[in-house]
C-alpha positions, 0 to 999 in steps of 0.5 A, a space after each residue: 462509498 464516501 467521497 472523503 475516503 482515502 486509501 494510502 499505501 504507506 512504506 519506504 522512508 516515510 515509514 522507517 525514518 523517525 522524523 518522516 514517520 512522525 511528520 506523516 502521523 501528525 499530518 494524518 491526525 490533522 487530516 482526520 479532524 477534517 472529516 476524511 476517512 483513511 485506510 493505511 496499508 503498510 509495507 514491510 519489505 526491509 523488515 521481512 528481508 532482515 528476518 529472513 536473513 536471521 533465519 538464513 532464508 534467501 530473498 528472491 524477487 521476480 518483477 518486484 514480487 517476493 518469491 515466498 515458500 512456506 518458511 518465508 510465508 511464516 516470516 512474512 506474517 510474523 514481520 508484517 502482522 506482528 512487528 510492523 503493523 503494531 509499530 505503525 499503530 503505536 506511532 499513530 496513537 502517539 499522534 492521537 490518530 485512533 488507529 487499529 491494526 488488522 490483517 487481510 485475514 481478519 473478518 474475511 477481509 481479503 481473499 486471494 488466489 495463488 498468483 503464479 505457482 513459480 512465486 510460491 505463496 504470493 496471492 492475487 486478490 480475488 475479493 475485498 469485503 469492506 464490512 470490517 472497514 465500515 465497522 471501524 470507520 463507524 467507530 471513528 477508527 483508522 484501519 491499519 492493514 497488514 497485506 496478508 490475505 486468506 487463500 482458498 484453503 484458509 492459509 496465509 498468502 503474501 500480497 504485495 502491499 501496493 496491490 492490496 492497497 489498490 484493491 481496497 481503494 477500488 472496493 471502497 470507490 475511494 476518492 483518492 488512492 495514494 502510494 507513498 514512495 521513495 521516488 518523486 514519482 514515475 521517471 522517464 528515460 531522462 530521469 525526469 518526473 512524469 506528472 501524469 500517465 495513462 494506461 497506454 503510456 504505462 504499457 509503452 514504458 513497461 515494454 521499454 523497460 523504463 517502468 520496471 521492478 517495484 514500480 510495476 506493481 505500483 502503476 498496475 495497482 493504480 490502474 486496477 483501483 481506477 478500473 474498479 471505481 477509485 476516482 484518483 490515483 497518485 504515486 507520491 514522494 514520501 520523503 518530501 515534507 508533508 507531501 500528503 497534506 499538501 496534495 490533499 488540502 492544498 491541491 499541489 501538483 505532486 508526484 505522478 497522477 495515473 489515469 485510465 
């Protein structure tokens, strides 16, 4: 759609650490003034886990995805759409980023099907209607998205934030899809950063168990975004100072670039 559209999966320490979060918001405010359009898709795993613990509901994961029954889904929606979404929006507003919080259920934005019955109410994105995003872009707003989608019956489905962000990046044909992570990027068997990965290498690393757990949905989200029309995909260390600005404005070779 627009060469300057950037979709960011925002999570980890970059979001939860007060200093890093303030720095990210300040960099985002600077980047917005340069004419770039941003969509921020946030995670909230720690907040969901904390709420589930208070409710005496066990957290279980399969291949980096949270097993979500009906009770857990209520907690997921409360944490993501309520607590986390509004906290992120408030932090951005303090830095003069004109942010608006939405979930994938608003305006029929994200629709999904059950990914795997064994995972419960975990969804796989079926369609992305970008009309709501375009309305917000045209009004000068930065959409901040909680990754909850509408299922076939209209009820909520839990969507992995990396997966949701990748689907949105593909639907927008974004210039950049950036996953803000708590690691330098994808590491090889010797724990060295891999600056670039293609689909074939991803397959080999998954088979060898080097790419595992929460990194699986990240690399898959990158590949899916690229296949749908996104131009560049990157897994970036959100703990490094101003890593997003350095990548987008200065062209620094940071993180792991994922290619088709």
